[in-house]
C-alpha positions in Angstrom: -18.7 -29.7 11.2 -17.3 -27.0 13.4 -16.3 -23.4 13.1 -12.7 -23.0 14.4 -13.1 -20.1 16.7 -13.6 -19.1 20.3 -16.6 -16.9 21.1 -16.5 -13.3 22.5 -19.3 -14.1 24.9 -17.3 -16.0 27.5 -14.1 -18.0 27.8 -15.1 -21.6 28.3 -18.5 -21.3 26.5 -18.9 -24.4 24.3 -21.0 -24.3 21.2 -21.8 -27.7 19.6 -21.9 -28.0 15.9 -23.0 -31.1 14.0 -21.3 -32.3 10.9 -22.5 -34.5 8.1 -21.8 -37.6 10.3 -24.0 -36.2 13.1 -21.2 -35.9 15.5 -21.3 -32.8 17.8 -18.0 -31.0 18.2 -17.5 -28.2 20.7 -15.7 -24.9 20.0 -12.4 -24.5 21.8 -12.6 -21.4 23.9 -9.5 -19.3 24.7 -8.6 -15.9 26.1 -5.4 -14.1 25.1 -4.6 -10.4 25.8 -4.8 -8.3 22.6 -1.8 -6.4 21.3 -1.3 -3.8 18.6 -0.1 -3.1 14.5 2.5 -1.8 10.7 3.5 -0.8 5.9 6.3 -1.3 2.4 8.5 -3.9 0.7 10.0 -4.5 -2.7 7.4 -5.3 -5.4 9.4 -6.4 -8.4 8.2 -5.8 -12.0 8.5 -9.0 -14.1 10.8 -8.7 -17.1 11.7 -5.0 -16.5 15.3 -4.1 -15.6 17.5 -1.2 -14.8 20.8 -1.4 -16.6 23.7 0.7 -15.1 26.7 1.6 -17.2 30.3 2.0 -15.9 31.4 5.5 -15.2 33.5 6.0 -18.3 30.5 5.7 -20.6 29.7 9.2 -21.9 26.9 8.8 -24.5 24.4 6.7 -22.7 21.7 6.9 -25.4 23.9 5.4 -28.1 25.4 2.9 -25.7 21.9 1.7 -24.7 21.0 1.2 -28.4 24.2 -0.8 -28.8 23.6 -3.0 -25.8 20.1 -4.1 -26.6 20.5 -4.2 -30.4 19.6 -7.6 -31.8 18.4 -8.9 -28.4 14.7 -8.1 -28.8 14.6 -5.8 -25.8 12.4 -2.8 -25.5 14.0 0.4 -24.1 11.8 2.7 -22.0 14.0 5.4 -20.3 17.6 6.5 -20.5 19.6 8.1 -17.6 22.6 10.3 -18.2 23.1 12.5 -15.1 22.5 11.2 -11.6 22.9 7.7 -13.1 24.2 6.4 -16.4 22.0 3.7 -17.8 18.6 2.8 -19.1 15.4 0.9 -18.4 14.3 -2.0 -20.6 12.0 -4.9 -20.8 14.2 -8.0 -21.5 13.7 -11.7 -21.9 15.8 -14.0 -19.8 18.2 -14.6 -22.7 18.5 -10.9 -23.5 19.1 -10.2 -19.8 22.0 -12.7 -19.7 23.5 -11.0 -22.8 23.2 -7.5 -21.4 24.9 -8.5 -18.1 27.9 -9.7 -20.1 28.4 -6.4 -22.0 31.8 -4.9 -21.1 30.4 -1.4 -20.4 27.6 -2.6 -18.2 28.4 -2.3 -14.5 25.3 -4.1 -13.1 21.7 -4.9 -13.7 18.8 -5.0 -11.2 15.2 -5.8 -11.6 12.8 -2.8 -11.6 10.3 -2.5 -8.7 7.3 -0.5 -7.7 7.8 2.6 -5.4 4.9 3.5 -3.2 4.2 5.6 -0.2 4.8 3.7 3.1 1.1 3.0 3.9 1.4 2.8 7.7 -1.5 2.4 10.1 -1.4 3.0 13.8 -3.5 0.2 15.4 -5.6 0.2 18.5 -5.5 -3.0 20.6 -6.6 -6.1 18.8 -4.6 -5.8 15.6 -1.6 -7.6 16.9 -2.0 -10.3 14.2 -1.2 -7.8 11.4 1.6 -6.4 13.5 3.1 -9.8 13.9 3.0 -11.1 10.4 4.9 -8.2 8.8 8.1 -8.6 10.9 10.3 -11.6 11.5 11.5 -10.7 15.0 10.1 -9.2 18.1 9.4 -6.8 19.7 6.3 -5.7 17.8 6.2 -2.1 16.7 2.5 -1.4 16.7 2.4 -0.9 12.9 1.3 -2.9 9.9 3.5 -2.4 6.8 2.4 -3.4 3.3 3.6 -2.7 -0.2 0.7 -4.3 -2.0 -3.0 -4.8 -1.3 -4.1 -7.9 -3.2 -5.7 -5.7 -5.9 -6.9 -7.8 -8.8 -7.1 -11.0 -6.7 -10.3 -12.8 -5.8 -10.8 -14.2 -2.3 -13.6 -16.8 -1.8 -14.8 -16.9 1.8 -16.3 -20.4 2.2 -18.1 -19.8 5.5 -21.3 -18.3 7.0 -21.6 -15.5 4.4 -20.5 -11.9 4.5 -22.2 -8.7 5.6 -21.5 -7.0 2.3 -22.6 -3.6 3.5 -20.0 -3.4 6.2 -17.9 -0.3 5.9 -14.6 -2.3 6.2 -15.3 -3.9 2.8 -15.7 -0.6 0.8 -17.9 -2.1 -1.9 -15.5 -4.9 -2.7 -17.9 -7.8 -2.0 -19.0 -9.5 -5.3 -22.0 -11.8 -5.8 -21.4 -15.3 -4.4 -23.1 -18.6 -3.8 -25.2 -20.1 -1.0 -25.7 -23.8 -0.3 -28.0 -23.0 2.7 -31.8 -23.2 2.0 -33.0 -20.2 3.9 -34.0 -16.7 3.0 -30.6 -15.1 3.8 -28.8 -15.8 0.5 -25.1 -15.0 1.1 -25.8 -12.6 4.0 -24.0 -13.5 7.2 -26.4 -14.2 10.1 -23.7 -15.6 12.3 -20.8 -13.3 12.3 -18.0 -15.7 11.7 -17.7 -15.3 7.9 -17.7 -11.5 8.2 -14.9 -11.7 10.7 -12.9 -14.0 8.5 -13.5 -11.8 5.5 -12.4 -8.8 7.5 -9.0 -10.5 8.3 -8.5 -11.5 4.7 -9.3 -8.2 3.1 -10.9 -5.6 5.3 -9.7 -2.0 4.9 -8.9 -1.7 8.6 -8.2 -5.2 9.9 -7.4 -6.9 6.6 -4.1 -8.3 5.4 -4.9 -7.6 1.7 -6.9 -4.4 1.7 -7.7 -4.3 -2.0 -8.8 -7.8 -2.6 -12.3 -8.7 -4.0 -14.3 -10.8 -1.5 -16.8 -13.4 -2.7 -19.1 -15.0 -0.1 -19.6 -18.8 -0.4 -22.2 -19.5 2.3 -22.1 -23.2 3.3 -22.8 -22.8 7.1 -26.1 -21.6 8.5 -26.9 -19.0 11.2 -25.8 -21.3 13.9 -22.5 -22.1 12.2 -23.5 -25.6 11.1 -23.6 -27.2 7.7 -23.3 -30.5 5.8 -20.2 -31.6 4.1 -22.2 -31.9 1.0 -22.9 -28.2 1.2 -19.3 -27.4 1.7 -18.4 -29.6 -1.3 -21.0 -27.8 -3.3 -19.5 -24.5 -2.4 -16.0 -25.7 -3.3 -17.3 -27.0 -6.6 -18.8 -23.6 -7.4 -15.5 -21.9 -6.7 -13.7 -24.4 -8.9 -16.1 -23.6 -11.7 -15.9 -19.8 -11.3 -13.9 -17.9 -13.9 -12.6 -15.5 -11.3 -8.8 -15.8 -11.2 -6.3 -15.4 -9.6 -8.0 -16.8 -6.6 -7.6 -17.9 -3.0 -10.3 -19.7 -1.0 -10.4 -19.8 2.8 -12.1 -22.6 4.7 -12.2 -21.8 8.5 -14.3 -24.9 9.2 -13.9 -28.6 9.7 -15.0 -31.9 11.2 -14.2 -35.6 10.8 -12.0 -37.0 8.1 -13.7 -37.0 4.7 -12.1 -38.3 1.5 -14.8 -36.5 -0.5 -14.0 -33.2 1.0 -10.3 -33.7 0.5 -10.9 -34.6 -3.1 -13.1 -31.6 -3.7 -10.3 -29.4 -2.4 -7.8 -31.2 -4.7 -10.1 -30.5 -7.6 -10.3 -26.8 -6.9 -6.5 -26.6 -6.5 -6.2 -28.3 -9.9 -8.3 -25.5 -11.4 -5.8 -22.9 -10.0 -7.5 -22.0 -6.7 -5.2 -21.6 -3.7 -7.0 -23.2 -0.8 -6.2 -22.2 2.7 -7.8 -24.2 5.6 -7.9 -24.0 9.4 -6.0 -26.7 11.3 -8.8 -27.2 13.8 -9.4 -26.5 17.5 -9.0 -30.0 19.1 -5.4 -29.7 20.4 -4.9 -32.9 18.4 -3.2 -34.1 15.3 -4.6 -32.2 12.3 -4.1 -35.3 10.1 -7.2 -36.8 11.7 -9.6 -34.2 10.5 -10.8 -32.7 7.2 -10.1 -30.4 5.5 -7.0 -29.9 7.7 -5.5 -33.2 6.4 -6.1 -32.4 2.7 -2.6 -32.6 1.1 -3.4 -30.0 -1.6 -4.5 -27.3 0.9 -2.4 -24.9 3.0 -3.2 -25.9 6.6 -2.8 -23.2 9.2 -2.3 -23.6 13.0 -2.9 -20.7 15.5 -0.5 -18.8 17.6 -0.9 -16.4 20.6 0.5 -12.9 20.9 3.4 -14.4 22.9 4.5 -16.6 19.9 3.3 -19.9 21.4 1.0 -22.4 19.7 -2.5 -21.6 21.0 -3.6 -24.2 23.5 -6.6 -25.2 21.3 -4.8 -25.4 18.0 -4.3 -28.7 16.2 -0.8 -29.6 15.3 1.3 -32.2 13.4 2.8 -33.0 10.0 -0.3 -32.0 8.1 0.2 -28.3 9.1 2.1 -26.1 6.6 2.4 -22.9 8.6 1.2 -21.0 11.7 -0.4 -17.6 12.0 -2.0 -15.4 14.7 -5.3 -16.8 15.9 -5.9 -15.7 19.5 -7.8 -12.5 20.4 -8.1 -11.3 16.8 -10.1 -8.1 16.1 -12.1 -7.9 12.9 -15.4 -6.9 11.3 -18.7 -8.4 12.7 -22.2 -8.9 11.3 -24.4 -7.0 13.7 -24.0 -3.6 12.0 -22.0 -1.9 9.2 -19.5 -0.7 11.8 -19.4 -3.6 14.2 -16.3 -5.4 15.3 -15.6 -8.4 17.5 -12.5 -10.0 19.1 -12.5 -13.8 18.8 -10.0 -16.6 18.8 -9.3 -19.9 17.0 -7.6 -21.4 14.0 -10.5 -19.9 12.1 -8.8 -16.6 12.7 -5.3 -17.9 11.8 -6.3 -19.2 8.4 -7.5 -15.9 6.9 -4.2 -14.2 7.8 -2.5 -16.7 5.5 -5.2 -16.4 2.8 -4.6 -12.6 2.9 -0.8 -13.1 2.4 -1.6 -15.5 -0.5 -3.6 -12.6 -2.1 -0.6 -10.3 -1.8 1.6 -13.0 -3.4 -0.9 -13.4 -6.3 -1.0 -9.7 -6.9 2.8 -9.8 -7.5 2.5 -12.9 -9.7 -1.1 -13.6 -10.8 0.0 -16.7 -12.9 1.7 -18.5 -10.0 0.5 -22.1 -9.5 -0.9 -23.2 -6.1 2.1 -25.4 -5.5 4.5 -22.5 -6.3 2.6 -20.2 -3.9 2.7 -22.8 -1.1 6.4 -23.3 -1.6 6.9 -19.5 -1.5 4.9 -19.1 1.7 6.7 -21.9 3.5 10.2 -21.0 2.4 9.7 -17.3 3.2 8.1 -17.8 6.6 9.7 -16.7 9.8 11.5 -19.8 11.0 11.9 -21.1 14.6 10.2 -18.2 16.3 7.4 -20.3 18.0 7.3 -22.4 21.1 5.3 -25.4 22.1 4.3 -26.1 18.5 3.3 -29.7 19.0 4.6 -33.0 17.8 5.8 -32.9 14.1 4.6 -29.4 13.5 6.6 -27.1 11.3 8.1 -24.1 13.1 7.0 -21.6 10.5 5.2 -18.3 11.1 3.6 -16.6 8.1 5.5 -13.5 6.9 3.8 -10.9 4.7 6.7 -8.8 3.4 8.9 -11.5 1.7 10.8 -10.3 -1.3 10.5 -12.0 -4.7 7.8 -14.0 -6.3 6.9 -17.7 -6.5 9.0 -19.8 -8.9 7.5 -22.7 -10.8 9.2 -26.1 -10.5 11.2 -27.2 -13.5 9.2 -30.5 -13.7 5.4 -30.7 -13.8 4.0 -32.4 -10.8 1.8 -35.3 -11.8 -0.7 -37.6 -9.9 -3.4 -40.1 -10.5 -6.7 -38.3 -11.5 -8.9 -41.4 -11.6 -8.9 -45.2 -11.6 -11.7 -47.3 -13.1 -11.9 -51.1 -13.4 -13.8 -53.6 -15.4 -13.7 -57.4 -15.6 -14.3 -60.2 -18.2 -14.8 -63.9 -17.8 -12.6 -66.4 -19.6 -12.6 -70.2 -20.0 -9.9 -70.6 -17.4 -11.0 -67.9 -15.0 -11.4 -64.1 -15.3 -9.4 -61.0 -16.1 -9.3 -57.4 -14.8 -8.6 -54.2 -16.7 -8.0 -50.9 -15.0 -8.0 -47.5 -16.8 -5.8 -44.9 -15.1 -5.8 -41.2 -15.9 -2.9 -38.9 -14.9 -3.2 -35.2 -14.3 -1.0 -32.2 -13.9 -1.4 -31.2 -10.3 -0.9 -27.5 -11.0 -3.2 -27.1 -14.0 -5.5 -30.0 -13.8 -4.9 -31.0 -17.4 -4.6 -34.6 -18.3 -1.0 -35.7 -19.0 0.2 -37.8 -22.0 3.3 -39.9 -22.2 3.4 -40.8 -18.5 4.5 -44.3 -17.7 2.2 -45.8 -15.1 3.4 -48.8 -13.1 1.3 -51.0 -10.9 0.8 -54.5 -9.5 -2.2 -56.8 -9.1 -2.6 -58.6 -5.7 -3.3 -61.8 -7.5 0.2 -61.6 -9.1 2.0 -59.7 -11.8 3.6 -56.2 -12.3 2.1 -54.2 -15.1 2.8 -50.9 -16.9 1.3 -48.7 -19.6 1.9 -45.2 -21.1 -0.8 -42.6 -21.2 -2.2 -41.6 -24.6 -2.9 -38.1 -25.9 -6.0 -38.0 -23.6 -4.0 -38.8 -20.5 -5.2 -42.4 -20.0 -4.0 -45.9 -20.4 -5.1 -49.4 -19.3 -3.4 -52.0 -17.1 -4.5 -55.5 -17.7 -4.1 -58.5 -15.4 -3.3 -62.0 -16.6 -5.9 -64.7 -16.2 -7.0 -64.9 -12.5 -8.1 -68.2 -11.0 -11.8 -68.4 -10.7 -11.3 -69.2 -7.0 -10.1 -65.7 -6.4 -13.1 -63.5 -5.6 -11.3 -60.2 -6.2 -8.0 -58.6 -7.0 -6.5 -55.2 -6.0 -4.5 -53.0 -8.4 -2.1 -50.7 -6.7 -0.3 -47.9 -8.5 3.4 -48.1 -7.6 4.9 -45.3 -9.8 4.2 -42.7 -12.4 7.2 -41.3 -14.4 8.0 -39.4 -17.6 10.3 -36.8 -19.1 9.9 -33.6 -17.1 7.6 -35.1 -14.6 7.7 -35.5 -10.8 5.2 -38.0 -9.3 3.5 -36.8 -6.1 1.5 -39.8 -4.7 0.0 -37.6 -2.0 -2.0 -35.8 -4.7 -3.6 -39.0 -6.0 -7.4 -39.1 -6.0 -6.9 -42.9 -5.5 -3.9 -45.1 -5.4 -5.6 -48.5 -5.6 -8.8 -50.2 -6.7 -10.4 -53.4 -5.7 -12.0 -55.3 -8.6 -14.5 -58.1 -7.8 -14.9 -61.3 -9.8 -17.6 -61.0 -12.5 
């Protein structure tokens, strides 16, 4: 597997990394002149509203009591001078009723007021400068209204130098899949750089996030897919939520790695991955092709796709990736400027942390939808065939909204056979899951077809499973294939791209 970066040491230097298939893959090396960096946007308070009366109201206190009486709202403050109105916590139903009161002029959602935390940036921070504004020219500032406080960021990489001053004691104990004496300490530099972009106090997008090292690559930047999967599994089992995980690594296509990511997402982890540095279709690599991950391509400071960045329909969004300055592992004050989709992905992971601070309960699918719909559109050039022209934006207003229907997919398929006098039969047990929560789903109608003939259906029980049975299969047929054709139910939307499997081949007993 390969780290998606370009080295500081020399443009054109190639470092070969070997994945679990034993295939060496070289780093893509680039050089792009650094630029500069900016902070404040609405942070809305869920369920809390400012109710403003019409000018003719004189007794705001008694009018406020009248307006919320019987609606279950909780009044907090009353205004009578500069503004006539009050502040209350209201349910959606209560809000609708208050809006229709004849003496109410308008209602707006309450929001957090903060100082405008602005930082003047030296060269190298252009990535932060770019993501907080839709249009150019850049203003050499990074503006932010939140810091990702309360959010946990898992850095699945080469480890983190926890003592680095840019992390200000926010690195928590983590996990290592590497059998050496380093534990989660970073002996390469890449993981520290990624962590610095996600949540460093100087170069980070989310400056208050907790950082958890998940070391799956060794000092040379190499590791086995099995180790990466072990790291993802540890993250999925961790109780730390809300959470985002960043994987700035990759290699050949792997169904197992893709499935591990899907499993973590089903446990509420937002997974962000680098698109890869092959200047090729990201759909041919893992984890960039994983449908449940947020896949990120890299841009340069001139708003073009970086020459090394993968592209295609498997990308969700782009972010700055060339000549990115961040923390480094050689000392507690070290920095380094490097390039790659490895540097783009943590920009997006940091924005995810900001979104999760605003709405910690948001599901991964809702967060992904929010990121893509709030991105800066059509600002990039030379994006590559079938790539989305979206650049991540860090100051989007609002919060993720959950879909009205639960998104469902196939969790597992298991088959068995039995002999009969006239031939043999096959039976397939299918389990359906909620993509957002990972919970098994009952009352889902599963439809399928056997290749030896016959359409079948069943409805999942309270444990989320049901069985599809073939008719008698001629003993001359050595196997049959069951393909899932549809899953449906009240309040459900079937997303076949999230299936762990869509068909199974069953051999004759």
